[in-house]
C-alpha positions in Angstrom: 0.0 -0.1 0.3 1.3 3.7 -1.0 1.6 5.8 2.3 3.3 8.7 0.6 2.2 11.8 2.0 0.2 14.0 -0.6 2.1 17.1 -1.7 1.2 20.2 -0.2 0.1 23.3 -2.7 2.1 26.3 -3.3 1.7 30.0 -4.0 0.4 28.8 -7.8 -2.5 26.6 -6.3 -3.6 29.3 -4.0 -3.7 32.0 -6.8 -5.4 29.4 -9.1 -8.3 28.9 -6.2 -8.8 32.5 -6.5 -9.1 32.2 -10.3 -11.6 29.5 -10.1 -13.7 31.1 -7.1 -14.6 34.1 -9.3 -16.3 32.4 -11.8 -18.2 30.0 -9.3 -19.5 33.5 -7.7 -20.7 34.7 -11.2 -22.4 31.7 -12.1 -24.4 31.3 -8.8 -25.4 35.0 -9.4 -26.7 34.5 -12.5 -29.2 32.1 -11.0 -30.8 35.3 -9.2 -29.5 38.4 -10.9 -32.6 38.6 -13.2 -35.5 38.5 -10.9 -35.4 42.4 -10.4 -34.8 42.8 -13.9 -37.9 41.3 -14.8 -40.3 44.2 -15.0 -38.0 46.1 -17.3 -37.2 43.6 -19.9 -40.8 42.6 -20.0 -41.5 46.3 -20.4 -39.0 46.6 -23.3 -39.1 43.2 -25.1 -42.9 42.6 -24.4 -42.5 38.6 -23.9 -45.9 36.5 -23.5 -46.2 34.9 -19.8 -44.5 31.8 -21.1 -41.6 33.2 -22.7 -40.8 35.4 -19.4 -40.9 32.1 -17.4 -38.6 30.7 -20.0 -36.2 33.7 -19.8 -36.1 33.4 -16.1 -35.6 29.5 -16.0 -33.8 28.4 -19.0 -30.3 28.9 -17.4 -30.9 26.9 -14.1 -32.7 24.3 -16.2 -29.7 23.7 -18.7 -27.0 24.1 -15.8 -28.7 21.2 -14.0 -29.5 18.8 -17.1 -25.7 19.4 -18.3 -24.1 19.1 -15.4 -23.4 15.4 -15.0 -22.5 15.1 -19.0 -20.0 17.8 -18.9 -18.3 16.3 -15.7 -17.3 13.2 -17.3 -16.4 15.0 -20.7 -13.8 17.2 -18.7 -12.3 14.0 -17.3 -11.6 13.1 -21.2 -11.0 15.9 -22.9 -9.2 18.0 -20.1 -10.6 19.8 -17.5 -8.9 23.2 -17.9 -9.5 23.0 -21.7 -13.5 22.5 -21.0 -13.4 25.0 -18.2 -12.0 27.7 -20.8 -14.2 26.9 -23.7 -17.2 27.3 -21.2 -15.8 30.5 -19.9 -15.5 31.9 -23.5 -18.9 30.8 -24.4 -20.4 32.1 -21.2 -18.8 35.9 -22.0 -20.1 35.5 -25.5 -23.5 34.3 -24.7 -23.6 37.2 -21.8 -23.0 39.6 -24.3 -25.5 38.5 -27.0 -28.1 38.1 -24.0 -27.2 41.8 -22.7 -27.9 43.2 -26.4 -30.9 40.9 -26.8 -33.5 42.4 -29.4 -36.3 40.2 -29.0 -37.8 37.6 -26.3 -36.7 34.4 -28.2 -33.2 36.0 -28.8 -33.0 36.3 -24.9 -34.4 32.7 -24.3 -31.7 31.1 -26.7 -29.3 33.2 -24.8 -29.9 32.2 -21.4 -30.0 28.8 -22.8 -26.6 29.2 -24.2 -25.4 30.5 -20.5 -26.9 27.3 -18.8 -25.0 25.3 -21.2 -21.6 27.2 -20.6 -22.2 27.4 -17.1 -22.7 23.6 -16.8 -19.0 23.1 -18.0 -17.6 25.3 -15.7 -19.1 24.3 -12.3 -17.8 20.8 -12.4 -14.7 21.7 -14.1 -13.5 24.2 -11.0 -14.4 21.4 -8.3 -12.4 18.9 -10.3 -9.5 21.0 -10.7 -9.4 22.3 -7.1 -9.6 18.4 -6.2 -6.4 17.7 -8.1 -4.4 21.1 -7.3 -5.4 20.3 -3.6 -4.1 16.7 -2.7 -3.5 17.5 0.9 -6.8 16.7 2.7 -6.8 19.5 4.8 -6.1 22.1 2.2 -8.5 20.5 -0.1 -11.3 21.1 2.3 -10.4 24.8 2.8 -10.3 25.2 -0.9 -14.0 23.5 -1.3 -15.3 25.8 1.4 -14.0 29.0 -0.3 -15.7 27.8 -3.4 -18.8 27.1 -1.4 -18.4 30.5 0.1 -18.4 32.4 -3.2 -21.0 30.0 -4.5 -23.3 31.2 -1.4 -22.3 34.9 -1.8 -23.0 35.2 -5.5 -26.4 33.7 -4.9 -27.2 36.1 -2.2 -25.5 39.1 -4.0 -27.4 38.5 -7.4 -30.7 40.6 -6.3 -28.6 43.1 -4.6 -26.4 43.6 -7.7 -28.9 43.6 -9.9 -30.7 46.1 -8.1 -27.9 48.6 -8.1 -27.4 48.1 -11.9 -31.0 48.6 -12.6 -30.9 51.9 -10.7 -28.4 53.4 -13.0 -28.3 51.5 -16.2 -30.9 49.3 -18.8 -31.7 45.9 -18.1 -29.0 44.3 -20.0 -26.4 45.4 -17.7 -26.9 42.5 -15.4 -25.7 40.0 -18.1 -22.3 42.1 -18.4 -21.1 41.4 -14.7 -19.6 38.3 -15.7 -17.7 39.2 -18.8 -14.7 40.6 -17.4 -14.3 38.0 -14.7 -14.7 35.2 -17.6 -12.1 37.5 -19.3 -9.6 37.3 -16.6 -10.1 33.5 -16.6 -9.4 33.1 -20.0 -6.1 35.3 -19.3 -5.1 33.8 -16.0 -6.0 30.2 -16.5 -3.7 29.0 -18.8 -0.9 30.4 -16.5 -1.8 28.9 -13.1 -4.3 26.2 -13.7 -2.8 22.7 -14.8 -4.4 20.8 -17.4 -6.0 17.2 -15.9 -7.6 14.4 -17.5 -8.0 10.8 -17.3 -5.9 9.2 -20.0 -7.9 5.6 -19.2 -11.0 6.7 -20.9 -11.3 5.3 -23.7 -14.2 3.9 -26.0 -16.9 6.2 -27.5 -18.6 8.8 -25.4 -21.6 7.8 -24.4 -24.0 10.1 -26.2 -27.4 8.0 -25.7 -26.5 8.3 -21.8 -25.9 12.0 -22.2 -29.2 12.4 -24.0 -31.0 10.2 -21.5 -29.3 12.0 -18.6 -30.6 15.5 -19.9 -34.0 14.4 -20.3 -34.5 12.9 -17.0 -33.3 15.8 -15.1 -34.9 18.6 -17.2 -38.1 16.5 -16.8 -37.7 16.1 -13.0 -36.9 19.8 -12.5 -39.5 20.9 -14.9 -42.2 19.0 -13.1 -41.0 20.2 -9.7 -41.1 23.6 -10.7 -44.8 22.9 -11.7 -45.7 21.4 -8.3 -44.1 24.1 -6.4 -46.0 26.8 -8.2 -49.3 25.3 -9.0 -49.2 22.3 -6.2 -48.9 18.5 -7.1 -51.7 18.3 -9.3 -51.7 15.7 -12.4 -49.8 17.7 -14.9 -46.9 17.9 -12.4 -47.1 14.4 -11.1 -47.0 13.2 -14.9 -43.8 15.1 -15.7 -42.1 14.1 -12.3 -43.1 10.3 -13.1 -41.8 10.9 -16.7 -38.4 12.2 -15.3 -38.0 9.2 -12.9 -38.6 6.8 -15.6 -36.2 8.5 -17.7 -33.6 8.3 -14.7 -34.4 4.5 -14.6 -33.6 4.2 -18.5 -30.3 6.2 -17.6 -29.3 3.8 -15.0 -30.3 0.5 -16.9 -28.1 2.3 -20.0 -25.1 3.1 -17.8 -24.9 -0.8 -16.5 -24.5 -1.8 -20.1 -22.4 0.9 -22.0 -19.1 0.1 -23.0 -17.8 3.4 -21.8 -20.7 4.7 -19.1 -21.2 8.2 -18.5 -21.7 7.7 -14.9 -19.3 4.9 -13.0 -22.2 3.6 -10.9 -19.2 1.6 -8.8 -18.9 4.8 -7.3 -22.0 4.6 -5.1 -20.1 1.5 -3.5 -17.9 3.4 -1.5 -19.5 4.6 1.5 -18.2 8.3 1.9 -19.4 8.9 -1.8 -22.8 7.7 -1.4 -23.7 8.8 2.2 -22.2 12.3 1.0 -24.2 12.3 -1.9 -27.6 11.2 0.1 -26.6 13.8 3.0 -26.0 16.7 0.9 -29.0 15.9 -1.6 -31.3 15.7 1.7 -30.1 18.9 3.2 -30.5 21.0 0.0 -33.9 19.7 -0.3 -34.8 20.5 3.4 -33.0 24.3 3.0 -34.4 25.2 -0.7 -38.1 24.4 0.6 -37.8 26.6 3.6 -36.0 29.4 1.7 -38.5 29.7 -0.9 -41.1 29.7 1.6 -39.6 32.2 4.1 -39.1 34.8 1.3 -42.9 34.8 0.3 -43.5 34.8 4.1 -41.7 38.1 4.8 -43.4 39.6 1.8 -46.8 38.5 1.7 -47.4 37.7 5.5 -45.1 40.4 7.3 -45.8 42.7 4.6 -42.1 43.6 3.7 -40.7 44.7 0.4 -38.5 42.4 -1.7 -35.5 44.6 -1.0 -36.4 44.5 2.9 -36.8 40.9 2.4 -33.5 40.4 1.0 -31.8 42.3 3.5 -33.4 40.8 6.5 -31.7 37.5 5.1 -28.7 38.9 5.0 -27.8 37.9 8.6 -28.2 34.2 7.6 -25.5 34.9 4.6 -23.2 36.2 6.8 -23.3 33.5 9.6 -23.3 30.8 7.0 -20.2 32.3 5.1 -18.6 32.4 8.3 -19.6 29.0 9.6 -18.0 27.6 5.9 -14.7 28.9 6.4 -14.7 27.7 10.3 -15.5 24.1 9.2 -12.3 23.2 7.7 -10.6 24.0 11.0 -13.3 22.1 12.9 -12.6 19.0 10.8 -8.7 19.2 11.9 -9.9 18.5 15.4 -13.2 16.7 15.2 -14.1 13.6 12.8 -16.1 15.3 9.3 -19.1 13.3 10.4 -19.7 14.7 13.6 -19.2 18.1 12.5 -21.6 17.5 9.6 -24.1 15.8 12.0 -24.1 19.0 14.3 -24.6 21.4 11.8 -27.5 19.5 10.5 -28.7 19.0 13.8 -28.5 22.6 14.4 -30.3 23.5 10.9 -33.0 21.2 12.5 -33.5 23.1 15.4 -33.5 26.4 13.2 -36.4 24.9 11.5 -38.0 23.8 14.7 -37.8 27.3 15.6 -40.0 28.4 12.2 -42.4 25.8 12.7 -43.1 26.8 16.1 -43.2 30.6 15.6 -44.7 31.1 12.3 -48.0 31.5 13.7 -47.0 34.3 15.6 -45.9 36.6 12.5 -42.8 37.7 14.4 -40.1 38.9 12.3 -37.7 38.4 14.7 -38.5 34.8 15.3 -38.5 34.3 11.6 -34.9 35.7 11.0 -33.7 33.9 14.3 -34.9 30.6 12.7 -34.0 30.8 9.1 -30.7 32.0 10.3 -29.9 29.1 12.5 -30.9 26.7 9.6 -29.2 28.1 6.8 -25.7 28.3 9.1 -26.4 25.0 10.0 -26.8 23.8 6.3 -24.0 25.9 4.5 -21.0 24.6 6.2 -22.4 21.1 5.5 -22.6 21.6 1.6 -19.0 22.2 1.4 -17.9 19.3 3.8 -20.2 16.9 2.0 -18.8 18.1 -1.7 -15.4 17.3 -0.1 -16.2 14.1 1.0 -17.9 12.9 -2.4 -15.2 14.5 -4.5 -12.3 13.4 -1.9 -13.5 10.0 -1.9 -13.7 9.8 -5.6 -10.2 8.2 -7.7 -8.5 11.1 -9.0 -9.2 10.2 -12.8 -12.8 10.2 -12.0 -12.9 13.8 -10.2 -15.0 15.4 -13.0 -17.6 12.9 -12.8 -17.8 12.9 -9.0 -18.1 17.0 -9.4 -20.9 16.6 -11.8 -22.8 13.9 -9.9 -22.5 16.0 -6.8 -23.7 19.3 -8.5 -26.3 17.2 -10.1 -27.9 15.9 -6.8 -27.6 19.5 -5.3 -29.6 20.6 -8.3 -32.0 17.9 -7.8 -32.4 18.3 -4.5 -33.2 22.0 -4.8 -36.1 21.5 -7.0 -37.1 18.6 -5.1 -37.4 20.8 -2.1 -39.3 23.8 -3.7 -41.5 21.1 -5.0 -41.9 18.9 -2.1 -42.4 21.7 0.7 -43.8 24.3 -1.7 -46.6 21.5 -2.4 -47.1 20.7 1.2 -47.4 24.5 1.9 -49.7 24.9 -0.6 -52.2 22.1 0.2 -52.2 23.5 3.9 -52.8 26.9 2.4 -55.6 26.2 0.5 -57.6 24.0 3.0 -57.1 26.6 5.4 -58.1 29.4 3.4 -61.3 27.4 2.3 -62.2 26.9 5.9 -61.3 30.6 6.8 -62.2 32.8 3.9 -64.9 35.4 5.2 -68.5 35.1 3.7 -69.5 37.3 0.8 -66.6 36.3 -1.3 -67.5 34.9 -4.5 -66.5 31.8 -5.7 -64.4 32.9 -8.8 -62.4 35.4 -6.2 -62.1 32.6 -3.8 -60.8 30.2 -6.3 -58.1 33.1 -7.4 -57.3 33.6 -3.7 -56.7 29.9 -3.2 -54.4 29.6 -6.0 -51.4 31.7 -4.4 -51.2 33.9 -1.4 -50.2 36.8 -3.6 -53.1 36.3 -5.6 -55.3 36.2 -2.5 -53.9 39.9 -1.3 -54.4 41.2 -4.7 -58.1 40.3 -4.5 -58.4 41.3 -0.9 -57.4 45.1 -2.4 -60.3 44.7 -4.5 -62.8 44.5 -2.3 -64.6 46.4 0.1 -62.8 47.1 3.3 -64.6 44.9 5.9 -64.3 41.7 3.6 -61.2 42.8 2.2 -59.4 42.9 5.5 -60.7 39.6 6.8 -59.9 37.9 3.5 -56.2 39.5 3.8 -56.0 38.2 7.5 -57.3 34.6 6.5 -54.8 34.8 3.6 -52.0 35.4 5.8 -52.9 33.3 8.7 -53.4 30.3 6.2 -49.7 30.7 4.6 -48.4 30.7 7.9 -50.2 27.5 8.8 -48.5 26.1 5.4 -45.0 27.3 6.4 -45.3 25.7 9.8 -46.4 22.3 8.4 -43.2 22.9 5.7 -40.7 23.8 8.6 -42.1 20.9 10.6 -41.2 18.5 7.8 -37.9 20.2 7.1 -36.9 19.8 10.9 -37.6 15.9 10.2 -35.6 15.8 7.0 -32.5 17.9 8.4 -32.7 15.3 11.5 -32.7 12.4 9.4 -29.9 13.6 7.2 -27.7 14.4 10.7 -28.2 10.4 11.6 -27.2 9.5 8.2 -24.3 11.6 8.2 -23.3 10.4 11.6 -23.6 6.5 10.8 -22.2 6.7 7.2 -20.1 9.6 6.1 -16.3 8.8 6.9 -13.2 10.8 6.1 -12.5 10.8 2.8 -9.3 9.5 1.7 -6.1 11.2 2.6 -4.8 10.5 -1.0 -4.7 8.2 -3.7 -2.0 6.0 -4.9 -0.2 6.7 -8.0 -1.5 4.5 -10.6 -1.5 3.9 -14.5 -5.5 5.2 -14.2 -4.0 8.5 -12.3 -5.2 11.6 -14.1 -2.7 13.3 -16.4 -1.5 16.7 -15.3 0.3 19.0 -17.4 2.0 21.7 -15.2 3.1 23.7 -18.0 1.1 26.9 -19.2 
């Protein structure tokens, strides 16, 4: 057995971490930066309702759909090569989106941004895994990566608001262009090329198509369930996605050169880390979606004020993520992960027990504890997943990790959003005041925003009663969803404590070790 100590990273690797962290921030920012620009671009491009939804969602859909394929492709053709190609495509698509003359052109540009983004995300993680072979340094590098991802997602609406205050809606797309250009200049100088020389045989195009179709179908079904409840249409999309996923797994067991090495799931740290990460993202995503709606619809905050009140959770989450690598030097990662998830479960329990009070203070406290507990877990489980995979499969492992997170995100919004919607509709049906017509009641039961809109159009007495009934009903939905989140997070904590182990401290050199070209 090879017991050589992994080489520690030097100055070049730490500079490379900075180069890889910046595009990660931009990619996560692009998930949310467009939300505030929707009214301005709607006035300019006049999209239909369906087109506007695709403008907002095409980027996230395509990122999720291509992550697994691009992770494996990077292992074959070179991770740095794929990263730089994706960065160039991202910069070009950003410019096209910024100056798109029609809604159709903007949808196409957003789709291209999603495909380009899916090349960058797994490539950055796989490169970090190869650059930081020392497990302590690798854990800190992944924590920095996750910090930038979290910061970018939170900063998106704020950056978008500042730009829209002074420039046109297309300016929100240009934020990433200088960052990607910087990556194109410095990447060849600071980042080594890494690939799997043992990757032979034809690329599994059929598997890639099945993977894309399965993920897109599940994510679309989840979006439908989150917005309209788990009806027949959403259930059909979800069932179709699961069927396509089963076909994909069947294909991978028999393909000559499979897109995903299913043997990875037999590694305890890989499988348990992936399950823990997916459960944690699912629980947090559902709660985050509902809390943002609660702050605005129930507590009456503006979108900007609601975003600012979530700032403490982001700051604490970033701090906890950066402290996590120091903690795992002294405590087993499984203990740190399960403790984080346990504290997140406590935060969800606070939301479940206090949502009915309609208290801003308790809501901020509960969500901050929840968010602070989960965010370092995401960094540590990412380290466990990628660190437990063979180096030559780091790209595929990165793609699987990010795909699991994206599916958890979509599943959380669908599951918890659907449960909250069922509770909201049931409570509002029972609590709606007399004198509200059947059509008004039906529109009010669709969404809490619809209920508040209808309340403004009714006479004062009936309108006020409907408004209070809608607020109370939505608070009840949040309570139920947060209680389920508490159970899910507690289950994830148990899973982590039982199965997640320390990732291997290094892999022996072998003929399958990824080829690394250190020259520019």
